[in-house]
N, C-alpha and C positions, 0 to 999 in steps of 0.2 A: 504494500500500500504506500503510495507516495506521501511524503511529509505534507502537512497542511500548509497552504500558501500563507505567507506572512503578509499582513496588510500594512502598508506604509502610511503613516500619518502625514497628511498634507496640510499645508496652511490654507485656511479659508480665505476666499477672495473678499476684498473689501467692497462696500457698496458702489464705489466709483468705478471699479473695474467691471463689476456685474452690469452696471448701467451701460458701460462702453460696449460690452459684448452683445447685449440685447439690442443696442442701437445699430450696431453693424449688421446684425441679422435681420431686424425688422425694417429699419429705415433704408439701409444701403443694400439689403438683400444678399449679404454674403452668406455662404454656406459654412458648415462647421470646419471643413478642411482649410478654407481660406482664412478664417479667423485664427485657426491654430497656427498657420504659417506666419501670420502677423504677430502672434504671441506664443512663441515656441515654449516658453516657460510654463504655460498652462496646458495640462493634459487635455486630450480630445474629450474624454468622458466628462471632465469638469465643465468644459464649454457646452456640451450637449445638455447636461443637467441644469446648468445655469439658465439656459434658454427655456427649457421645459418647465422649470419652476418659477418663471418670471411673474406669472399671475398670482402665485401663492404668497409672494413677499410684499411687504409694505416698505416703500423707499429702498428696495433692494437689500433689506436687512434680513438675516436669518430669523426663523421663528425661535421662540424661546424653547430650549431643549428640555426634555423631561429629566426627572431626577433631581437630587438635592444639589443646591449650589455649592461651589467650592468652599470649604471651611476656612482655608487660609486666605485672608484678604491681602491686597497689595501692601498694606501697612504691616501686617504680620510678617510677610516675606522679607520686607526691608529690615524689620527689627531683628529677625534671625540672622540675616547677613551681617548686620552691624555687630551683633554679639560675637560672631565668629571672627570678625576682624579685630575686635577689642581683645578677645581671648582665643587664640588659635587652638588651645587645648580644652576648650569647653566640651562638656559631655552632651550626648544627645538628650539625656534625661533633663538636663538643665535647659536646653533649648525648648523641649516640650513644655516644661513648667512656665517658660517665658511667654508662651501663647495660651496659657490657662488650660493646658492638657486637652485642647480641643481636637487634636489629631494624634495619630500614632507616630512612633519613631520612624517607621517605614515611610510614611507620608513625607516627613521632613527629609529623609534620605533621597526620595524621588524628586523632591523640589530642587535640591541642590544639584542633582544629576542633570535635570533638564536645564537649569540655569547655565551650568558649565558647558553643556552641549551647544546651546544657542550662542553663548559667548565665544566659543571656539569657531563655530561654523561661519557666523556672519562676517567677522573680520577677514576671512579668506577672500571675500569678494573685493576687498580694498587693499589687498597685499601689494598690488602692483601700482598703487597710486603714487604719483611723484610728489615731492614737496610743494610744487606749484599747485597741484590739484587739491592738496590739503589746505592750501591757503585760501581756496574759494569757499570753504565751508564755514557757515555761520553757526556757532555753538550757542544754544540758548538754554536757560534753566531758571527755576525759581529757587529762592533761598530764604530761609527764616533767620533773621538776625536778632539775637537775644542779648539784652544788656548784660555785660560782664562775661559773655561766652566768647572764646577765641583766644584766650590767654595761653601762652606757650609754657611748657615745663621749664623750671629753673633748676639747674643742677648745682650742687654744692659739694665741697671737699670736706668730708667728715668721716670719722670712724663710726662703727656701728653704735658704740656707746653714746655718741654725741648726736645721733640723727634725729632725736625727738626734742632737742632743746627748743624752748619756747620762741626765742628770737628767730629761729629758722623754720618755723611752721607758718604756712600761709593759709589763712582761712578763705573759704570760698562761699559764695552766696548760694543758698538752697531754696527750694520752693518755687512757686510761680513768679515770673518777673516780666518786665516790659519787653515785648518783642514785636517784630514787624516782618511781613513777607515782602520780598522784592523779586522783580524779574529783570534779567539782564542778558545780553548776548554780545559775543565778540567773534571776530575772525582775525586773520593775520595782521592787518593794518587798520582795523576799525573796531569801534565798540559802540554799543547803543547807550542811550541814557539809562541810568538805574531807575527803574519805575517802581514806585511804592504801590502795592496792590491792596485794594480795599474790597471787602465783600459787598455784593449788591443786595444782601439781605434775604435772598431766596434760599440760601442754604441753612438747614436747621442748626448745623454746628458752627455757622459763621465762617465757613470756608470759602475758597475762591472757586467760582463756578465757571462753566463753559462760556457763559455770557460775558464775564469779565475778560477771559482769555481771548475770546473772539474780537472784542473791541480793541484790546491791546494789540493783537496781530494786525488788525486793519490799520491802526495808526502807525505802527512801527516797521513792519516788514517791508512795505514798498520802498521805504527810504534806505533800508539796510542791505537789500539784496539786488544785485545787478544781473545782467545776462550771464548765464553760465554758473552762477553761484548756487550753492546747495544749502538748504535749511535743515538744521539738526535740532530736534527737541527730544526730551526724554519720553518714556513710555508711561507716564502717569495717566490714570483713567481720564482725567479732564482733557488730555491731549488726544486721546483715542476716540472721543465722541464724534459722531457723524457730522455734527455742526461744524466742528473744527476741520475735519477732513474735507468737507464740502468747500469751506472757505479757502483752504490751501489750494484746492483744485481750481477754484474761481480765480485766484491770484496767479495761477500758472506757475507755481513754485516747484522746483526740484527738491524732493524730500529724501533724506538719507535714512535708511533703516538701520537701527543700531541695537545691540542687545541691551535689555534692561538690567538694572542692578549691577552696573559696571563702571564705578567711578574712576577706575584706572584707565578707561578708554574715553573719558569725558574730561578734557582739559579745563573746562570752566569750573570744575570742582576745585582746582588749584587756585583759581581766581577768587572764589568765595573764601577759601582759607586765608589767603593773603589779605583780603579786605577786612575780615574779622580781626585779624591781628593788628592791622593799622588802627581800627576803631579803638581797640583796647589800649594801645600804646599812646595814641594821640588824644584820647578823651577819657582819662582815668576818673574824671569827676562823675561819669555816668554810673560807675560801679555802685556808689552809695546814694545816688539820687533817689528821691521819693518816686513811688509809682503813681505818676499823674500824667496829664496830657502834655505838660511842658517837657517832661523827660522823654516821652514818646516822640515829640517833635524834634528834640535835640538828637535822639537816636537816629531818626530818619535823615537829618541833615549830616550827621557824622558819617553815616553809611554812604551817602551820595558823594561827600568829599573824598572818602577813602577810595571809592570806585574810580573816580576821576584821577586820583593821584597815582594809581598804578601805572608804571612807565610802559610806553609802547614796546620797548624791547622785551618786556615780560610776555606780552601778547604774542610777539613774533616767536619768541623762544618756545612757548607752549605749543603753538601751531606746528613748529618744526619738530616737536617730539613725536608726532603722530606715527610716522613710519616705524620708529622704535617701539612705541606702545603696541601697535598691531603685531609686530614681529614677536614681542615678548609674550603676548597672550597666546599666539599660535604655538610658540615653543613650549608654553606651560600647559598646553592642551585645555585651555579655557580656565585654568586656575588663576588665582590672584598673582599679581606681579608687584614689582617695587614701586610702580606708579600709583 
């Protein structure tokens, strides 16, 4: 008896590509084979099923699948990744406890396996990019700046018996504090303004919604991206919403697909770290300022000053590290690197 055929998981088409396939078939009267020749990366069976199920979908989006939703949210996954970075020797049981024991250890193992597989495969597509091609990519991201966070470790020369002397212990602020979310973007020789993000009030938790991001993109991206440039955003749920995808298509932007949960492949993360350090060093008065509107305003102004003060050579240097970053991830088989 022959072994059972293994089914290969394929990535689902996004609504924009589905609409394109249906348009070619219905409006332009292309057959399946001709559409496949124009989009060789899409299997013939996928093209056929996309056209057959066109009437069953709303706005070309898949129906809600049966079964229970995923137990690990994007926030849970990021929390687990952060814990492994902070403590490379952390045990699976500790990771499981960190997400309230909502999943099994095997589920956590599978999550990391899938992340490392995607992280290894996607950079392969860009392994041959030249430094000039990397210079055309606009890296964007959101970042939360919290008062007092971003200070660097201070090392001292002491024996073990002297390490807990009172004058050498530095207290840190705990509990909730003033913080603000920002959006920024940069490429080799250009940066965006640092934009302070404010909730539109429609989110129950006061978070940033797709409406806010859409308005932001409409205002900023046409000024930042030229012909041949590529836009890079992270894979946060707000960025994957069909409203955002439709806007990017309307703007005619080239979008780079990049693995999620990969700060070592995302040079703007280095920019955020530099910016936070500058805020702490240049504005020590914020550390013990009261939690009020004036302190929040001062924090916003300090962040914008720090963003603009980062030298252009730093932007160029980070852009030029991309070939080495991609090579390091490929050599590490998708595991973490020094970046």
